[in-house]
Steps between C-alpha positions, in 0.01 A plus 500: 500500500636840404505793747207738480614825341254769406551820304352816648449809286445846634383829345848578367501169309812380683486132569603351832508141615296388796597196698324315779749438778516142629432458875868402542627820335646742759268792427247682719282807472340721760252774415439770761689280746282193439647181348312403183518207260661578164297374202747622237768762465651701215745787462200737485282371783361217704172314551428380852236344727378686805189403694431854620371801310757713317299817434778758472658586165859433613678311777859469619654164422810301589623223274776275634672230298826320448684449171876552513444667840210620712307806379232718654308734274267765636273727298127560454250285316217655304203262501374456143256214539297389797327164505505420870700302612718555190663833418722617217736794547784685335811639665509877553824701520714187496873540446634361170754290691211336685322427170820331380511297826138389453582400142785291645251339739270411212786339307609311812142372559490379138833318545378338821179387328703343217726319751198375699332371184817324384536335841137384489547362149815315606328352805200397291724337241689312771176367650375374163833332421488291820 
């Protein structure tokens, strides 16, 4: 099975890749100080699950993850789509270096998915050969 990769387009017609982090991936998101579940993430924004009501237009967020080292990115999220408990938001006033770090996270998640799938295929093949 291939990793799930989606293409997200915005008003400027720039394309960005969205990836769904695996539960084992070292990535976490908090919005307004509350830990939320990441649905998918791209260099432009993030979709997440939150059981409460997010009625404001923008919220502070903190994204922590590990690729070559540990990173913590803080900025604001502008909520674009509300379908409680799922929300979609774009980063506001994010530093370009942080966008590059998130892009690195996306690539690392894709690599990890490929490695996991290869391992599963190898294990499956070994079971059928026995």
